[in-house]
C-alpha positions as CSV (number, residue, x, y, z in Angstrom):
1,M,98.6,80.7,96.1
2,G,95.1,81.7,96.1
3,E,94.2,79.7,92.9
4,S,91.5,77.8,94.4
5,G,89.9,81.7,95.0
6,L,90.0,81.4,91.0
7,E,86.9,81.1,88.7
8,G,87.8,80.0,84.5
9,H,84.9,81.4,82.4
10,K,84.2,80.5,78.5
11,L,82.0,83.0,76.2
12,R,81.2,79.9,74.3
13,P,81.5,76.2,75.0
14,N,84.4,75.3,72.0
15,S,86.2,78.9,72.9
16,A,89.7,78.6,72.8
17,T,90.2,80.8,75.8
18,S,89.0,81.2,79.0
19,R,88.3,84.5,81.2
20,V,89.8,84.3,84.9
21,V,88.1,86.2,87.6
22,A,88.7,86.5,91.7
23,A,85.2,84.3,93.1
24,C,85.1,86.5,95.9
25,C,84.2,90.1,94.0
26,G,84.3,89.1,90.0
27,S,87.6,91.0,89.2
28,A,89.0,89.9,85.7
29,M,92.5,88.6,86.7
30,L,93.7,87.1,83.9
31,L,93.0,85.3,80.3
32,R,94.1,81.6,79.3
33,F,94.5,80.0,76.1
34,D,94.2,76.3,75.9
35,G,95.6,74.4,73.5
36,S,97.9,77.1,72.7
37,K,101.2,75.8,70.7
38,H,103.4,79.0,72.3
39,W,102.1,79.1,76.2
40,W,101.7,82.3,77.6
41,T,99.0,84.2,80.2
42,D,97.6,87.2,79.1
43,V,97.7,89.2,82.3
44,Y,95.9,92.5,83.0
45,R,97.9,94.8,83.9
46,A,95.9,97.1,86.9
47,R,96.8,93.1,88.6
48,L,100.4,93.3,88.9
49,A,102.5,95.2,91.6
50,S,103.6,98.6,91.0
51,D,107.3,97.7,90.1
52,A,106.5,95.8,86.8
53,P,108.2,96.4,83.6
54,P,106.7,99.0,81.8
55,S,104.3,98.2,78.7
56,E,106.0,97.8,75.1
57,M,103.7,97.5,72.8
58,R,99.7,96.9,72.1
59,I,99.3,93.7,70.1
60,C,95.9,92.4,68.0
61,T,94.3,96.1,67.9
62,K,91.9,95.0,65.1
63,F,89.7,93.1,67.6
64,R,89.0,96.4,69.9
65,Q,85.0,97.0,69.9
66,G,82.8,98.9,71.7
67,D,82.2,102.3,73.2
68,G,85.4,103.7,74.1
69,A,87.6,101.4,71.3
70,A,89.7,104.2,70.4
71,V,93.3,102.8,71.2
72,T,95.7,105.4,72.8
73,R,98.9,105.7,70.7
74,D,101.3,106.0,74.2
75,L,102.5,102.7,72.5
76,P,103.3,101.2,69.5
77,C,99.9,99.7,68.2
78,Y,99.5,96.8,65.7
79,P,96.6,95.0,64.5
80,G,98.0,91.7,64.4
81,Y,101.3,90.0,65.5
82,P,104.5,92.5,64.8
83,A,107.5,90.3,64.3
84,R,109.1,91.8,67.0
85,F,107.1,89.8,69.2
86,I,107.1,87.2,67.5
87,A,111.1,87.0,67.7
88,R,110.6,87.6,71.4
89,L,108.2,84.2,71.8
90,L,110.3,82.7,69.7
91,A,113.9,83.3,71.9
92,A,111.5,82.9,74.8
93,R,110.9,78.7,73.4
94,L,114.1,78.2,72.9
95,G,115.1,79.6,76.1
96,M,113.0,77.7,77.8
97,L,113.7,74.4,75.5
98,W,117.2,75.2,76.3
99,A,117.4,75.0,80.6
100,R,115.8,71.6,80.2
């Protein structure tokens, strides 16, 4: 619902990611990965209802840049993809295949 009010933007024409914003106000909504082997969508946490599950980890923190780039340590932080994260993705993928 409301998908017609969203606009995708690429930083470069050949970029594998699209930033999706609300057309009405330009608010960032989510980040999509095009052609990804494991389909997932990064969602800005502030866009979720207050009863969303808590964040568990921060991934790919090595790419954090700019002013205010310090990563808070209130959650485990990983410069790339930790084994636990990959294992959960694989388990979810198996669950999706099993459900078919």
